[in-house]
Biotite code that builds the C-alpha atoms (Angstrom):
import biotite.structure as struc

atoms = struc.array([
    struc.Atom([56.677, -65.565, -126.781], chain_id="A", res_id=1, res_name="MET", atom_name="CA", element="C"),
    struc.Atom([53.301, -63.817, -127.165], chain_id="A", res_id=2, res_name="ARG", atom_name="CA", element="C"),
    struc.Atom([50.729, -64.366, -129.868], chain_id="A", res_id=3, res_name="LYS", atom_name="CA", element="C"),
    struc.Atom([50.090, -61.168, -131.844], chain_id="A", res_id=4, res_name="LEU", atom_name="CA", element="C"),
    struc.Atom([46.716, -59.480, -131.730], chain_id="A", res_id=5, res_name="GLU", atom_name="CA", element="C"),
    struc.Atom([44.909, -58.872, -135.052], chain_id="A", res_id=6, res_name="ASN", atom_name="CA", element="C"),
    struc.Atom([45.456, -55.138, -134.608], chain_id="A", res_id=7, res_name="SER", atom_name="CA", element="C"),
    struc.Atom([49.244, -55.725, -134.569], chain_id="A", res_id=8, res_name="GLU", atom_name="CA", element="C"),
    struc.Atom([49.343, -57.583, -137.916], chain_id="A", res_id=9, res_name="LEU", atom_name="CA", element="C"),
    struc.Atom([49.259, -54.471, -140.117], chain_id="A", res_id=10, res_name="GLU", atom_name="CA", element="C"),
    struc.Atom([46.799, -55.987, -142.562], chain_id="A", res_id=11, res_name="ARG", atom_name="CA", element="C"),
    struc.Atom([46.061, -54.204, -145.814], chain_id="A", res_id=12, res_name="LYS", atom_name="CA", element="C"),
    struc.Atom([42.673, -52.686, -146.452], chain_id="A", res_id=13, res_name="SER", atom_name="CA", element="C"),
    struc.Atom([40.833, -53.907, -149.548], chain_id="A", res_id=14, res_name="ILE", atom_name="CA", element="C"),
    struc.Atom([41.761, -50.634, -151.248], chain_id="A", res_id=15, res_name="GLU", atom_name="CA", element="C"),
    struc.Atom([45.447, -51.013, -150.307], chain_id="A", res_id=16, res_name="ASP", atom_name="CA", element="C"),
    struc.Atom([45.433, -54.618, -151.530], chain_id="A", res_id=17, res_name="PHE", atom_name="CA", element="C"),
    struc.Atom([44.022, -53.601, -154.901], chain_id="A", res_id=18, res_name="LYS", atom_name="CA", element="C"),
    struc.Atom([46.698, -50.879, -155.265], chain_id="A", res_id=19, res_name="LYS", atom_name="CA", element="C"),
    struc.Atom([49.579, -53.162, -154.220], chain_id="A", res_id=20, res_name="SER", atom_name="CA", element="C"),
    struc.Atom([52.112, -54.530, -156.683], chain_id="A", res_id=21, res_name="GLU", atom_name="CA", element="C"),
    struc.Atom([51.072, -58.128, -157.343], chain_id="A", res_id=22, res_name="LYS", atom_name="CA", element="C"),
    struc.Atom([53.145, -61.268, -157.469], chain_id="A", res_id=23, res_name="THR", atom_name="CA", element="C"),
    struc.Atom([53.370, -62.239, -161.174], chain_id="A", res_id=24, res_name="PRO", atom_name="CA", element="C"),
    struc.Atom([51.397, -65.437, -160.657], chain_id="A", res_id=25, res_name="LEU", atom_name="CA", element="C"),
    struc.Atom([47.983, -66.307, -162.054], chain_id="A", res_id=26, res_name="ILE", atom_name="CA", element="C"),
    struc.Atom([46.024, -69.313, -160.821], chain_id="A", res_id=27, res_name="LEU", atom_name="CA", element="C"),
    struc.Atom([43.755, -71.296, -163.132], chain_id="A", res_id=28, res_name="VAL", atom_name="CA", element="C"),
    struc.Atom([41.266, -73.667, -161.488], chain_id="A", res_id=29, res_name="LEU", atom_name="CA", element="C"),
    struc.Atom([39.651, -76.103, -163.890], chain_id="A", res_id=30, res_name="ASP", atom_name="CA", element="C"),
    struc.Atom([36.494, -77.964, -162.898], chain_id="A", res_id=31, res_name="ASP", atom_name="CA", element="C"),
    struc.Atom([37.248, -77.729, -159.173], chain_id="A", res_id=32, res_name="VAL", atom_name="CA", element="C"),
    struc.Atom([34.228, -79.177, -157.422], chain_id="A", res_id=33, res_name="ARG", atom_name="CA", element="C"),
    struc.Atom([34.784, -78.359, -153.763], chain_id="A", res_id=34, res_name="SER", atom_name="CA", element="C"),
    struc.Atom([33.601, -74.925, -152.762], chain_id="A", res_id=35, res_name="LEU", atom_name="CA", element="C"),
    struc.Atom([35.892, -75.078, -149.736], chain_id="A", res_id=36, res_name="HIS", atom_name="CA", element="C"),
    struc.Atom([38.901, -75.747, -151.974], chain_id="A", res_id=37, res_name="ASN", atom_name="CA", element="C"),
    struc.Atom([37.974, -72.746, -154.112], chain_id="A", res_id=38, res_name="ILE", atom_name="CA", element="C"),
    struc.Atom([37.707, -70.556, -151.022], chain_id="A", res_id=39, res_name="GLY", atom_name="CA", element="C"),
    struc.Atom([41.033, -71.819, -149.698], chain_id="A", res_id=40, res_name="SER", atom_name="CA", element="C"),
    struc.Atom([42.755, -70.982, -152.979], chain_id="A", res_id=41, res_name="VAL", atom_name="CA", element="C"),
    struc.Atom([41.314, -67.460, -152.808], chain_id="A", res_id=42, res_name="PHE", atom_name="CA", element="C"),
    struc.Atom([42.715, -67.088, -149.297], chain_id="A", res_id=43, res_name="ARG", atom_name="CA", element="C"),
    struc.Atom([46.155, -68.293, -150.399], chain_id="A", res_id=44, res_name="THR", atom_name="CA", element="C"),
    struc.Atom([46.014, -65.905, -153.367], chain_id="A", res_id=45, res_name="ALA", atom_name="CA", element="C"),
    struc.Atom([45.240, -63.034, -151.010], chain_id="A", res_id=46, res_name="ASP", atom_name="CA", element="C"),
    struc.Atom([48.099, -63.967, -148.665], chain_id="A", res_id=47, res_name="ALA", atom_name="CA", element="C"),
    struc.Atom([50.682, -63.852, -151.462], chain_id="A", res_id=48, res_name="PHE", atom_name="CA", element="C"),
    struc.Atom([49.240, -60.940, -153.505], chain_id="A", res_id=49, res_name="LEU", atom_name="CA", element="C"),
    struc.Atom([48.473, -63.169, -156.499], chain_id="A", res_id=50, res_name="ILE", atom_name="CA", element="C"),
    struc.Atom([47.553, -61.233, -159.622], chain_id="A", res_id=51, res_name="GLU", atom_name="CA", element="C"),
    struc.Atom([44.409, -63.120, -160.641], chain_id="A", res_id=52, res_name="LYS", atom_name="CA", element="C"),
    struc.Atom([42.433, -66.353, -160.451], chain_id="A", res_id=53, res_name="ILE", atom_name="CA", element="C"),
    struc.Atom([40.628, -67.847, -163.445], chain_id="A", res_id=54, res_name="TYR", atom_name="CA", element="C"),
    struc.Atom([37.728, -70.103, -162.493], chain_id="A", res_id=55, res_name="LEU", atom_name="CA", element="C"),
    struc.Atom([37.080, -72.422, -165.432], chain_id="A", res_id=56, res_name="CYS", atom_name="CA", element="C"),
    struc.Atom([34.436, -74.961, -166.365], chain_id="A", res_id=57, res_name="GLY", atom_name="CA", element="C"),
    struc.Atom([32.204, -76.046, -163.494], chain_id="A", res_id=58, res_name="ILE", atom_name="CA", element="C"),
    struc.Atom([34.332, -74.256, -160.888], chain_id="A", res_id=59, res_name="THR", atom_name="CA", element="C"),
    struc.Atom([31.887, -72.220, -158.805], chain_id="A", res_id=60, res_name="ALA", atom_name="CA", element="C"),
    struc.Atom([32.218, -68.460, -158.534], chain_id="A", res_id=61, res_name="THR", atom_name="CA", element="C"),
    struc.Atom([31.639, -65.881, -155.811], chain_id="A", res_id=62, res_name="PRO", atom_name="CA", element="C"),
    struc.Atom([29.412, -64.781, -154.292], chain_id="A", res_id=63, res_name="PRO", atom_name="CA", element="C"),
    struc.Atom([28.793, -68.116, -152.640], chain_id="A", res_id=64, res_name="ASN", atom_name="CA", element="C"),
    struc.Atom([28.410, -68.694, -148.905], chain_id="A", res_id=65, res_name="LYS", atom_name="CA", element="C"),
    struc.Atom([30.360, -71.980, -149.006], chain_id="A", res_id=66, res_name="GLU", atom_name="CA", element="C"),
    struc.Atom([33.292, -70.335, -150.825], chain_id="A", res_id=67, res_name="ILE", atom_name="CA", element="C"),
    struc.Atom([33.102, -67.447, -148.356], chain_id="A", res_id=68, res_name="HIS", atom_name="CA", element="C"),
    struc.Atom([33.472, -69.845, -145.375], chain_id="A", res_id=69, res_name="LYS", atom_name="CA", element="C"),
    struc.Atom([37.080, -70.569, -146.298], chain_id="A", res_id=70, res_name="THR", atom_name="CA", element="C"),
    struc.Atom([37.936, -67.452, -148.333], chain_id="A", res_id=71, res_name="ALA", atom_name="CA", element="C"),
    struc.Atom([37.064, -65.180, -145.394], chain_id="A", res_id=72, res_name="LEU", atom_name="CA", element="C"),
    struc.Atom([36.669, -62.127, -147.632], chain_id="A", res_id=73, res_name="GLY", atom_name="CA", element="C"),
    struc.Atom([39.503, -62.880, -150.097], chain_id="A", res_id=74, res_name="ALA", atom_name="CA", element="C"),
    struc.Atom([36.952, -62.961, -152.917], chain_id="A", res_id=75, res_name="THR", atom_name="CA", element="C"),
    struc.Atom([36.662, -59.199, -152.359], chain_id="A", res_id=76, res_name="GLU", atom_name="CA", element="C"),
    struc.Atom([40.397, -58.574, -152.749], chain_id="A", res_id=77, res_name="THR", atom_name="CA", element="C"),
    struc.Atom([41.703, -61.035, -155.340], chain_id="A", res_id=78, res_name="VAL", atom_name="CA", element="C"),
    struc.Atom([40.905, -60.280, -158.968], chain_id="A", res_id=79, res_name="ASN", atom_name="CA", element="C"),
    struc.Atom([39.055, -63.200, -160.587], chain_id="A", res_id=80, res_name="TRP", atom_name="CA", element="C"),
    struc.Atom([37.244, -64.127, -163.755], chain_id="A", res_id=81, res_name="GLU", atom_name="CA", element="C"),
    struc.Atom([35.129, -67.075, -164.867], chain_id="A", res_id=82, res_name="HIS", atom_name="CA", element="C"),
    struc.Atom([35.788, -68.703, -168.236], chain_id="A", res_id=83, res_name="ASN", atom_name="CA", element="C"),
    struc.Atom([33.917, -71.720, -169.540], chain_id="A", res_id=84, res_name="GLU", atom_name="CA", element="C"),
    struc.Atom([36.863, -73.250, -171.359], chain_id="A", res_id=85, res_name="ASN", atom_name="CA", element="C"),
    struc.Atom([40.265, -73.823, -169.755], chain_id="A", res_id=86, res_name="VAL", atom_name="CA", element="C"),
    struc.Atom([41.961, -74.292, -173.148], chain_id="A", res_id=87, res_name="ILE", atom_name="CA", element="C"),
    struc.Atom([40.770, -70.855, -174.273], chain_id="A", res_id=88, res_name="ASP", atom_name="CA", element="C"),
    struc.Atom([42.091, -69.419, -171.005], chain_id="A", res_id=89, res_name="THR", atom_name="CA", element="C"),
    struc.Atom([45.489, -71.084, -171.431], chain_id="A", res_id=90, res_name="ILE", atom_name="CA", element="C"),
    struc.Atom([45.692, -69.974, -175.076], chain_id="A", res_id=91, res_name="THR", atom_name="CA", element="C"),
    struc.Atom([44.879, -66.362, -174.185], chain_id="A", res_id=92, res_name="THR", atom_name="CA", element="C"),
    struc.Atom([47.433, -66.306, -171.377], chain_id="A", res_id=93, res_name="LEU", atom_name="CA", element="C"),
    struc.Atom([50.127, -67.718, -173.659], chain_id="A", res_id=94, res_name="LYS", atom_name="CA", element="C"),
    struc.Atom([49.321, -65.043, -176.265], chain_id="A", res_id=95, res_name="GLN", atom_name="CA", element="C"),
    struc.Atom([49.921, -62.460, -173.528], chain_id="A", res_id=96, res_name="GLN", atom_name="CA", element="C"),
    struc.Atom([53.402, -63.885, -172.904], chain_id="A", res_id=97, res_name="GLY", atom_name="CA", element="C"),
    struc.Atom([52.486, -65.744, -169.726], chain_id="A", res_id=98, res_name="VAL", atom_name="CA", element="C"),
    struc.Atom([54.230, -69.093, -169.191], chain_id="A", res_id=99, res_name="ILE", atom_name="CA", element="C"),
    struc.Atom([51.542, -71.671, -168.440], chain_id="A", res_id=100, res_name="THR", atom_name="CA", element="C"),
    struc.Atom([52.367, -74.585, -166.154], chain_id="A", res_id=101, res_name="LEU", atom_name="CA", element="C"),
    struc.Atom([50.125, -77.498, -165.238], chain_id="A", res_id=102, res_name="ALA", atom_name="CA", element="C"),
    struc.Atom([50.602, -78.760, -161.699], chain_id="A", res_id=103, res_name="ILE", atom_name="CA", element="C"),
    struc.Atom([50.410, -82.455, -162.435], chain_id="A", res_id=104, res_name="GLU", atom_name="CA", element="C"),
    struc.Atom([52.268, -85.759, -162.506], chain_id="A", res_id=105, res_name="GLN", atom_name="CA", element="C"),
    struc.Atom([53.284, -86.243, -166.139], chain_id="A", res_id=106, res_name="VAL", atom_name="CA", element="C"),
    struc.Atom([56.197, -87.498, -168.169], chain_id="A", res_id=107, res_name="GLU", atom_name="CA", element="C"),
    struc.Atom([59.020, -84.942, -168.167], chain_id="A", res_id=108, res_name="SER", atom_name="CA", element="C"),
    struc.Atom([57.517, -82.879, -165.349], chain_id="A", res_id=109, res_name="ALA", atom_name="CA", element="C"),
    struc.Atom([59.982, -80.737, -163.426], chain_id="A", res_id=110, res_name="VAL", atom_name="CA", element="C"),
    struc.Atom([59.981, -81.364, -159.699], chain_id="A", res_id=111, res_name="PHE", atom_name="CA", element="C"),
    struc.Atom([58.947, -78.214, -157.855], chain_id="A", res_id=112, res_name="LEU", atom_name="CA", element="C"),
    struc.Atom([62.267, -77.888, -156.037], chain_id="A", res_id=113, res_name="GLN", atom_name="CA", element="C"),
    struc.Atom([64.113, -77.974, -159.381], chain_id="A", res_id=114, res_name="ASN", atom_name="CA", element="C"),
    struc.Atom([61.920, -75.413, -161.159], chain_id="A", res_id=115, res_name="PHE", atom_name="CA", element="C"),
    struc.Atom([63.730, -72.135, -161.804], chain_id="A", res_id=116, res_name="GLU", atom_name="CA", element="C"),
    struc.Atom([61.847, -68.900, -162.403], chain_id="A", res_id=117, res_name="VAL", atom_name="CA", element="C"),
    struc.Atom([62.896, -66.417, -165.048], chain_id="A", res_id=118, res_name="GLU", atom_name="CA", element="C"),
    struc.Atom([63.369, -62.840, -163.921], chain_id="A", res_id=119, res_name="LYS", atom_name="CA", element="C"),
    struc.Atom([60.450, -60.540, -164.854], chain_id="A", res_id=120, res_name="ASN", atom_name="CA", element="C"),
    struc.Atom([58.353, -63.429, -166.169], chain_id="A", res_id=121, res_name="GLN", atom_name="CA", element="C"),
    struc.Atom([54.681, -63.993, -165.375], chain_id="A", res_id=122, res_name="LYS", atom_name="CA", element="C"),
    struc.Atom([53.432, -67.537, -164.733], chain_id="A", res_id=123, res_name="TYR", atom_name="CA", element="C"),
    struc.Atom([49.997, -69.156, -164.774], chain_id="A", res_id=124, res_name="ALA", atom_name="CA", element="C"),
    struc.Atom([49.571, -72.285, -162.672], chain_id="A", res_id=125, res_name="LEU", atom_name="CA", element="C"),
    struc.Atom([46.841, -74.660, -163.822], chain_id="A", res_id=126, res_name="VAL", atom_name="CA", element="C"),
    struc.Atom([45.214, -76.840, -161.156], chain_id="A", res_id=127, res_name="PHE", atom_name="CA", element="C"),
    struc.Atom([42.728, -79.570, -161.994], chain_id="A", res_id=128, res_name="GLY", atom_name="CA", element="C"),
    struc.Atom([39.834, -81.098, -160.159], chain_id="A", res_id=129, res_name="ASN", atom_name="CA", element="C"),
    struc.Atom([39.898, -83.311, -157.093], chain_id="A", res_id=130, res_name="GLU", atom_name="CA", element="C"),
    struc.Atom([39.262, -86.593, -158.947], chain_id="A", res_id=131, res_name="VAL", atom_name="CA", element="C"),
    struc.Atom([41.089, -86.431, -162.284], chain_id="A", res_id=132, res_name="HIS", atom_name="CA", element="C"),
    struc.Atom([43.572, -83.588, -161.808], chain_id="A", res_id=133, res_name="GLY", atom_name="CA", element="C"),
    struc.Atom([44.491, -81.446, -164.806], chain_id="A", res_id=134, res_name="VAL", atom_name="CA", element="C"),
    struc.Atom([42.818, -82.725, -167.981], chain_id="A", res_id=135, res_name="ALA", atom_name="CA", element="C"),
    struc.Atom([45.179, -84.143, -170.615], chain_id="A", res_id=136, res_name="GLN", atom_name="CA", element="C"),
    struc.Atom([44.086, -81.486, -173.126], chain_id="A", res_id=137, res_name="GLU", atom_name="CA", element="C"),
    struc.Atom([45.041, -78.745, -170.670], chain_id="A", res_id=138, res_name="ALA", atom_name="CA", element="C"),
    struc.Atom([48.366, -80.442, -169.896], chain_id="A", res_id=139, res_name="VAL", atom_name="CA", element="C"),
    struc.Atom([49.113, -80.573, -173.642], chain_id="A", res_id=140, res_name="ALA", atom_name="CA", element="C"),
    struc.Atom([48.187, -76.892, -174.049], chain_id="A", res_id=141, res_name="ALA", atom_name="CA", element="C"),
    struc.Atom([50.569, -75.732, -171.303], chain_id="A", res_id=142, res_name="CYS", atom_name="CA", element="C"),
    struc.Atom([54.201, -74.728, -171.751], chain_id="A", res_id=143, res_name="ASP", atom_name="CA", element="C"),
    struc.Atom([55.329, -77.204, -169.095], chain_id="A", res_id=144, res_name="GLY", atom_name="CA", element="C"),
    struc.Atom([54.438, -79.115, -165.961], chain_id="A", res_id=145, res_name="CYS", atom_name="CA", element="C"),
    struc.Atom([55.545, -78.952, -162.362], chain_id="A", res_id=146, res_name="ILE", atom_name="CA", element="C"),
    struc.Atom([55.231, -81.946, -160.053], chain_id="A", res_id=147, res_name="GLU", atom_name="CA", element="C"),
    struc.Atom([55.173, -81.822, -156.261], chain_id="A", res_id=148, res_name="ILE", atom_name="CA", element="C"),
    struc.Atom([57.327, -84.732, -155.037], chain_id="A", res_id=149, res_name="PRO", atom_name="CA", element="C"),
    struc.Atom([55.416, -87.184, -152.879], chain_id="A", res_id=150, res_name="GLN", atom_name="CA", element="C"),
    struc.Atom([57.049, -89.995, -150.951], chain_id="A", res_id=151, res_name="LEU", atom_name="CA", element="C"),
    struc.Atom([54.157, -91.739, -149.208], chain_id="A", res_id=152, res_name="GLY", atom_name="CA", element="C"),
    struc.Atom([51.514, -94.211, -150.302], chain_id="A", res_id=153, res_name="THR", atom_name="CA", element="C"),
    struc.Atom([49.171, -91.581, -151.740], chain_id="A", res_id=154, res_name="LYS", atom_name="CA", element="C"),
    struc.Atom([49.804, -90.063, -155.146], chain_id="A", res_id=155, res_name="HIS", atom_name="CA", element="C"),
    struc.Atom([47.865, -86.841, -154.848], chain_id="A", res_id=156, res_name="SER", atom_name="CA", element="C"),
    struc.Atom([47.295, -83.865, -152.605], chain_id="A", res_id=157, res_name="LEU", atom_name="CA", element="C"),
    struc.Atom([44.189, -81.808, -152.018], chain_id="A", res_id=158, res_name="ASN", atom_name="CA", element="C"),
    struc.Atom([44.023, -79.036, -154.632], chain_id="A", res_id=159, res_name="ILE", atom_name="CA", element="C"),
    struc.Atom([44.084, -76.281, -152.014], chain_id="A", res_id=160, res_name="SER", atom_name="CA", element="C"),
    struc.Atom([47.135, -77.872, -150.381], chain_id="A", res_id=161, res_name="VAL", atom_name="CA", element="C"),
    struc.Atom([48.856, -78.183, -153.770], chain_id="A", res_id=162, res_name="SER", atom_name="CA", element="C"),
    struc.Atom([48.110, -74.544, -154.528], chain_id="A", res_id=163, res_name="ALA", atom_name="CA", element="C"),
    struc.Atom([49.521, -73.458, -151.183], chain_id="A", res_id=164, res_name="GLY", atom_name="CA", element="C"),
    struc.Atom([52.735, -75.449, -151.650], chain_id="A", res_id=165, res_name="ILE", atom_name="CA", element="C"),
    struc.Atom([53.393, -74.307, -155.216], chain_id="A", res_id=166, res_name="VAL", atom_name="CA", element="C"),
    struc.Atom([52.434, -70.671, -154.645], chain_id="A", res_id=167, res_name="VAL", atom_name="CA", element="C"),
    struc.Atom([54.664, -70.428, -151.561], chain_id="A", res_id=168, res_name="TRP", atom_name="CA", element="C"),
    struc.Atom([57.606, -71.993, -153.389], chain_id="A", res_id=169, res_name="ASP", atom_name="CA", element="C"),
    struc.Atom([57.292, -69.806, -156.493], chain_id="A", res_id=170, res_name="LEU", atom_name="CA", element="C"),
    struc.Atom([56.594, -66.703, -154.396], chain_id="A", res_id=171, res_name="PHE", atom_name="CA", element="C"),
    struc.Atom([59.957, -67.196, -152.705], chain_id="A", res_id=172, res_name="GLN", atom_name="CA", element="C"),
    struc.Atom([61.783, -67.879, -155.968], chain_id="A", res_id=173, res_name="LYS", atom_name="CA", element="C"),
    struc.Atom([60.222, -64.855, -157.690], chain_id="A", res_id=174, res_name="ILE", atom_name="CA", element="C"),
    struc.Atom([61.196, -62.577, -154.827], chain_id="A", res_id=175, res_name="ASN", atom_name="CA", element="C"),
    struc.Atom([64.775, -63.937, -154.832], chain_id="A", res_id=176, res_name="TRP", atom_name="CA", element="C"),
    struc.Atom([64.984, -63.317, -158.609], chain_id="A", res_id=177, res_name="ALA", atom_name="CA", element="C"),
    struc.Atom([64.206, -59.598, -158.232], chain_id="A", res_id=178, res_name="LYS", atom_name="CA", element="C"),
])
């Protein structure tokens, strides 16, 4: 087995990325404090051709050298927008027919492995901050909630890890539904 060289990976140019059909997923980051987490989410969004990221509240925005450290240029490819208010963002997305889902531990949450995607449906995934998660008001504004099952002594995952897990799972389900 031989590790592939970068030149063998057939990476898209920024122009090709922008022209590519996107995965019908939108990520909403609300009050995410860690610049490295923000950059990591951008990198995940680039890897899976995510349609857009909304950076809400105090979530920092590019250009930012700390975000760039982990995004490694993904802020140049992934479409993003800053909105002050996450509730306004959720409301607007719902008006556009997007199903909004908080990624949080709540009553009646659907475990990630049990969540079924609808064919030709767009989803927005709302991730909260590192300390308090998704705010209750945002949870209440969403159409539903997805929970990542956790079996250990800790009851939370890093936001960038959570985003990677959920995006990968839904990416697979969306592509199987086509």
